C-alpha positions as CSV (number, residue, x, y, z in Angstrom):
1,M,3.8,-6.0,7.1
2,A,1.9,-7.8,9.9
3,N,-0.4,-9.5,7.3
4,N,2.6,-10.7,5.4
5,S,4.1,-12.2,8.5
6,N,0.8,-13.8,9.4
7,L,0.5,-15.4,5.9
8,G,4.1,-16.6,6.1
9,A,3.5,-18.2,9.5
10,A,0.3,-19.8,8.2
11,K,2.1,-21.2,5.2
12,A,4.8,-22.7,7.4
13,A,2.1,-24.2,9.7
14,K,0.1,-25.4,6.6
15,N,-2.8,-23.5,8.0
16,D,-4.8,-21.6,5.4
17,E,-7.9,-20.9,7.5
18,F,-8.4,-17.3,8.1
19,Y,-11.6,-16.0,9.8
20,T,-13.3,-13.1,8.1
21,Q,-14.3,-10.3,10.3
22,Y,-18.0,-9.6,10.8
23,A,-17.6,-6.0,9.8
24,D,-16.1,-7.0,6.4
25,I,-19.0,-9.4,5.7
26,Q,-21.5,-6.8,6.7
27,K,-19.8,-4.2,4.4
28,E,-19.7,-6.5,1.4
29,V,-23.3,-7.7,1.8
30,N,-24.6,-4.2,2.3
31,A,-23.0,-3.2,-1.0
32,Y,-25.1,-5.9,-2.7
33,L,-28.2,-4.7,-0.9
34,E,-27.6,-1.1,-2.0
35,Y,-27.7,-2.3,-5.6
36,N,-30.6,-4.7,-5.1
37,P,-32.4,-4.8,-1.7
38,D,-33.9,-8.2,-2.7
39,T,-30.6,-9.9,-3.5
40,F,-31.1,-12.6,-0.8
41,R,-34.9,-12.6,-0.6
42,D,-36.5,-16.0,-0.8
43,K,-33.0,-17.5,-1.4
44,T,-31.2,-20.5,0.0
45,V,-27.7,-19.4,1.0
46,L,-24.9,-22.0,1.5
47,L,-21.9,-21.3,3.6
48,P,-19.5,-24.2,2.8
49,C,-15.8,-24.2,4.0
50,D,-17.2,-22.8,7.2
51,D,-16.9,-23.6,10.9
52,P,-20.5,-22.7,11.9
53,E,-19.8,-22.5,15.6
54,W,-17.1,-19.9,15.2
55,S,-17.9,-18.4,11.8
56,N,-18.8,-14.7,11.4
57,F,-20.5,-15.7,8.1
58,T,-22.9,-18.0,10.0
59,R,-23.4,-15.4,12.7
60,F,-24.0,-12.6,10.2
61,F,-26.5,-14.5,8.0
62,A,-28.3,-16.1,11.0
63,Q,-28.7,-12.7,12.8
64,N,-29.9,-11.0,9.6
65,F,-32.1,-13.9,8.4
66,E,-35.3,-12.0,8.5
67,R,-33.9,-8.7,7.3
68,L,-32.4,-10.3,4.3
69,G,-35.6,-12.3,3.7
70,L,-33.8,-15.7,3.4
71,K,-35.7,-18.9,2.8
72,R,-33.0,-21.2,4.2
73,L,-29.4,-20.9,5.5
74,I,-27.0,-23.8,5.4
75,S,-23.6,-23.8,6.9
76,T,-21.2,-26.7,6.8
77,S,-17.9,-27.5,8.4
78,Y,-14.9,-29.7,7.6
79,A,-14.0,-32.4,10.1
80,V,-11.1,-31.7,12.4
81,E,-9.2,-34.8,11.6
82,S,-9.4,-34.0,7.9
83,K,-7.6,-30.6,8.4
84,K,-3.9,-30.1,8.5
85,Y,-4.3,-27.8,11.5
86,K,-6.0,-29.9,14.2
87,D,-6.2,-27.5,17.2
88,Y,-9.8,-28.1,18.2
89,E,-11.9,-28.2,21.3
90,P,-15.7,-28.9,21.0
91,T,-17.8,-25.9,22.0
92,L,-20.3,-25.8,24.8
93,F,-23.0,-25.4,22.1
94,E,-22.0,-28.9,20.8
95,T,-21.2,-30.7,24.0
96,V,-24.5,-29.8,25.7
97,S,-26.6,-31.0,22.7
98,P,-28.2,-34.4,22.8
99,L,-26.7,-34.9,19.4
100,F,-23.1,-34.7,20.6
101,D,-21.0,-37.8,19.9
102,P,-17.4,-37.7,21.0
103,G,-16.6,-40.4,18.4
104,K,-18.0,-38.4,15.5
105,T,-17.0,-34.8,16.5
106,R,-13.5,-35.1,15.2
107,I,-14.1,-37.2,12.0
108,K,-17.5,-35.9,10.7
109,G,-18.3,-32.5,9.3
110,K,-21.3,-30.7,10.7
111,I,-24.3,-29.0,9.0
112,F,-26.1,-26.1,10.6
113,E,-29.5,-25.1,9.1
114,L,-31.8,-22.2,9.7
115,T,-35.3,-22.1,8.3
116,R,-37.8,-21.4,11.2
117,D,-38.3,-20.1,14.6
118,T,-37.5,-23.2,16.6
119,N,-37.5,-21.6,20.1
120,Q,-40.8,-19.8,19.3
121,N,-39.7,-16.3,20.4
122,G,-41.2,-14.6,17.4
123,R,-38.1,-14.2,15.3
124,I,-35.7,-16.3,13.3
125,D,-32.1,-15.8,14.3
126,I,-28.9,-17.6,15.4
127,D,-30.6,-19.2,18.4
128,D,-32.8,-21.2,16.0
129,L,-29.9,-23.0,14.2
130,E,-30.4,-26.7,14.1
131,W,-27.4,-29.0,13.5
132,H,-26.3,-32.6,13.0
133,Y,-23.3,-34.4,11.8
134,L,-22.7,-35.0,8.1
135,E,-22.2,-38.5,6.8
136,G,-18.7,-37.5,5.6
137,D,-16.0,-35.1,6.6
138,G,-17.7,-32.0,5.1
139,D,-15.2,-31.4,2.2
140,F,-16.9,-29.1,-0.2
141,R,-16.1,-31.5,-3.1
142,S,-17.9,-34.4,-1.4
143,P,-21.2,-35.7,-3.0
144,E,-23.0,-34.7,0.2
145,V,-21.9,-31.0,0.1
146,C,-22.2,-30.9,-3.8
147,K,-25.9,-31.8,-3.3
148,L,-26.3,-28.9,-0.9
149,R,-24.5,-26.7,-3.4
150,D,-27.1,-27.8,-6.0
151,E,-30.0,-26.9,-3.7
152,A,-28.5,-23.4,-2.9
153,D,-29.2,-20.2,-4.8
154,I,-26.2,-18.3,-3.6
155,I,-22.9,-19.5,-2.1
156,V,-21.0,-17.3,0.3
157,T,-17.7,-18.0,2.1
158,N,-14.0,-17.4,2.5
159,P,-12.6,-20.6,1.0
160,P,-9.2,-22.1,2.0
161,F,-6.6,-20.0,0.3
162,S,-4.8,-23.1,-1.1
163,L,-8.0,-24.4,-2.7
164,F,-9.3,-21.1,-4.1
165,R,-9.0,-22.1,-7.7
166,V,-10.6,-25.5,-7.1
167,F,-13.4,-23.9,-5.0
168,L,-14.1,-21.2,-7.6
169,N,-14.4,-23.9,-10.3
170,W,-16.7,-25.9,-8.0
171,I,-19.1,-22.9,-7.9
172,V,-18.8,-21.7,-11.5
173,S,-19.3,-25.2,-13.0
174,A,-22.6,-25.4,-11.1
175,G,-23.7,-22.1,-12.4
176,K,-24.3,-20.6,-9.0
177,Q,-24.3,-17.0,-7.8
178,F,-21.6,-16.4,-5.3
179,L,-19.9,-13.9,-2.9
180,I,-16.4,-14.9,-2.1
181,I,-14.3,-12.8,0.3
182,G,-10.7,-13.7,-0.2
183,N,-7.2,-12.4,-0.7
184,I,-6.9,-9.6,-3.3
185,N,-4.2,-11.5,-5.2
186,C,-6.9,-14.0,-6.3
187,V,-8.2,-11.5,-8.9
188,T,-4.9,-12.1,-10.9
189,Y,-5.6,-15.8,-11.3
190,K,-6.2,-16.8,-14.9
191,E,-9.5,-18.5,-13.7
192,V,-10.7,-15.4,-12.0
193,F,-10.0,-12.5,-14.3
194,P,-12.5,-13.6,-17.1
195,L,-15.3,-13.6,-14.5
196,I,-14.8,-9.9,-13.7
C-alpha cells in the first residue's frame, strides 16, 4: 500500500525519479555474475538517466570497478532545469571542485567517468571519478548521450518511469546489452514482452 501511495504522490507531483537501493542493484548484478563471472569484464558500462552524485548505480559500479573488471564507467545526469521536479542543491563534491560553475550547474548535465587510479592509492574506486559538464542538458536522447551509448557495451539504469518505452527503444535500436531495474508492470508493455 505504501508503494502505491508513493507512486500516486509522484504522479501528482510529476516526479518519476525513484532511486534504486544499493542492495537491489547488488542482488541483480550478482545474478548475472553467477551465470557468467565475466559479464562486465573489459566492458564499458553506461549509466544514463542517472544522478551520479546521489546514484546507487554509480556508487555500486565505481566501488566494484576492479572486481567486475570494467574497462570504463560512464555516468550521466539530466540538468536540473530540464526536470519537472527542480528540488536541487549542489553537493559539496561539486562545489569544492575547480570545475564548479554556478551558471552551468542548473542547465547542463554532468558526466562522471572512471577509468584509472587518479589519486594513486593503488585501487580504482569511487574516489577516482572524474567529472565535467556536458554540452547539453544530459537527456539520454541527445546526440551527446547517444554517442556515449554507442561507445558503451552495456547500459544499466532505472529510467524515468514515464519514458520507459522510449528508453527501451533507445537501447534496443542500438543493439546494446542492458540491465534495467524498473517497475514490474513494465513487463506487460507490448514493447517489452517480445524481448523476454
